[in-house]
C-alpha positions in Angstrom: 18.7 -0.2 26.1 21.0 -2.1 23.8 22.7 -4.3 26.4 19.9 -6.9 26.2 21.9 -9.7 24.6 19.3 -12.5 24.6 20.6 -15.4 22.6 19.3 -16.1 19.1 17.6 -19.3 18.1 15.0 -19.6 20.9 11.4 -20.2 20.0 9.1 -17.2 20.6 7.1 -19.6 22.8 10.1 -20.3 25.1 9.2 -19.9 28.7 10.8 -17.0 30.5 11.4 -16.2 34.2 12.5 -12.8 35.3 14.1 -12.1 38.7 14.8 -8.5 39.7 17.5 -7.9 42.3 16.9 -5.2 45.0 20.4 -3.8 44.1 22.7 -3.8 41.0 25.4 -6.4 40.8 29.0 -5.2 40.3 31.1 -6.4 37.4 32.7 -9.3 39.3 29.4 -10.5 40.6 27.9 -10.4 37.1 30.8 -12.5 35.8 30.3 -15.1 38.6 26.5 -15.2 38.3 26.6 -15.5 34.5 29.0 -18.5 35.0 26.7 -20.1 37.5 23.7 -19.6 35.2 25.7 -21.0 32.3 26.6 -24.1 34.3 23.0 -24.5 35.4 21.5 -24.2 31.9 24.1 -26.5 30.5 22.9 -29.3 32.7 19.2 -28.3 32.9 17.1 -31.4 32.5 13.4 -32.3 32.5 12.7 -36.0 33.2 16.2 -36.8 32.0 16.0 -34.9 28.7 18.1 -31.8 28.2 16.3 -28.5 28.2 17.6 -25.9 25.8 18.1 -23.1 28.3 19.8 -19.7 28.8 20.3 -17.5 31.8 22.1 -14.2 32.3 22.2 -10.9 34.1 20.8 -8.1 32.1 20.7 -4.4 33.0 23.2 -5.2 35.8 20.3 -6.0 38.1 17.9 -8.5 36.5 18.4 -12.3 36.0 16.5 -13.7 33.0 16.1 -17.5 32.5 14.8 -18.8 29.2 13.7 -22.4 28.5 12.9 -23.4 24.9 10.2 -26.0 25.2 10.0 -26.8 21.5 12.2 -29.9 22.2 11.7 -30.7 25.9 8.9 -29.3 28.1 9.9 -27.9 31.4 8.6 -30.0 34.3 7.8 -28.9 37.8 11.1 -30.4 39.0 13.1 -28.5 36.4 11.3 -25.3 37.4 12.0 -26.0 41.1 15.7 -26.4 40.2 15.7 -23.0 38.5 14.2 -21.4 41.6 16.9 -23.1 43.7 19.7 -21.5 41.7 18.1 -18.1 42.1 17.7 -18.7 45.9 21.3 -19.7 46.0 22.4 -16.5 44.2 20.2 -14.5 46.7 22.1 -16.0 49.6 25.5 -15.8 48.1 25.2 -12.1 47.1 22.9 -11.0 49.9 20.1 -9.7 47.6 16.4 -10.1 47.4 15.3 -11.6 44.0 11.6 -12.2 44.9 10.2 -8.8 46.1 7.3 -8.3 43.7 6.3 -5.0 45.4 9.5 -3.3 44.1 8.8 -1.9 40.6 11.7 -1.5 38.2 12.0 1.5 35.9 14.8 2.6 33.5 15.9 6.1 34.7 19.0 7.7 33.2 19.9 4.3 31.5 19.9 2.3 34.7 17.4 0.3 36.7 15.7 2.3 39.5 13.4 0.5 42.0 10.3 2.0 43.5 8.0 0.5 46.1 4.5 0.3 44.6 3.2 2.6 47.3 5.5 5.4 46.1 4.4 5.2 42.5 1.9 8.2 42.5 4.4 10.3 44.4 7.2 9.6 41.9 4.9 10.5 39.0 3.8 13.7 40.8 7.3 14.8 41.4 8.4 14.0 37.9 10.8 11.3 39.0 9.2 9.0 36.5 6.7 9.9 33.7 4.2 8.0 31.7 6.9 7.5 29.1 9.5 6.1 31.5 10.3 2.5 30.7 8.8 0.0 33.1 10.2 -3.5 33.6 7.2 -5.7 33.1 8.6 -8.7 34.9 5.3 -10.7 34.4 6.1 -11.7 30.8 6.0 -15.4 30.4 7.5 -16.2 27.0 10.3 -15.1 24.7 8.0 -13.2 22.3 6.7 -11.1 25.1 10.2 -10.6 26.6 11.2 -9.2 23.2 8.2 -6.9 22.8 6.5 -6.3 26.1 9.1 -6.5 28.8 10.4 -2.9 28.7 7.3 -0.8 28.1 6.4 2.8 28.8 4.4 3.2 32.0 1.4 4.4 30.0 1.3 1.0 28.1 1.7 -1.2 31.2 -0.8 -2.5 33.7 0.3 0.4 35.9 -1.6 2.9 33.8 -4.9 1.6 35.1 -3.6 2.1 38.7 -2.5 5.6 38.0 -5.6 7.0 36.5 -8.1 5.4 38.8 -7.9 8.3 41.3 
């Protein structure tokens, strides 16, 4: 997975928000969304102070927002504004970016989504394995984004769920 072009120069403590779409975006949509995210992060402010931010589509299906709080802390209002842009993208492209019950996996180099209820079945049938990369969209900072976002199922919180039966 080498198309994860997160920008350099962000503190490992930078806050991260991950929004997974219920379908992949096409090339044109990605260009448009990346432009909207660029415009948003270019004017992202917290209490009138600029927030060093970045946003982009990765893996053709996931939007990542990063805010480096080493200069300016992100306030509730600036977080709300980031949610507004994601909701606007949802409406514009007819996608769902907030379905937390859809789990993302990397299968054959692309994102595949599975409802949580089908996880055991997918493992049983070999659709995914304990080594399949899982999108751990609960990471909260840049350090974890770099090291704990794409993890094998066996190293994720899903492992406990799978082996409880």
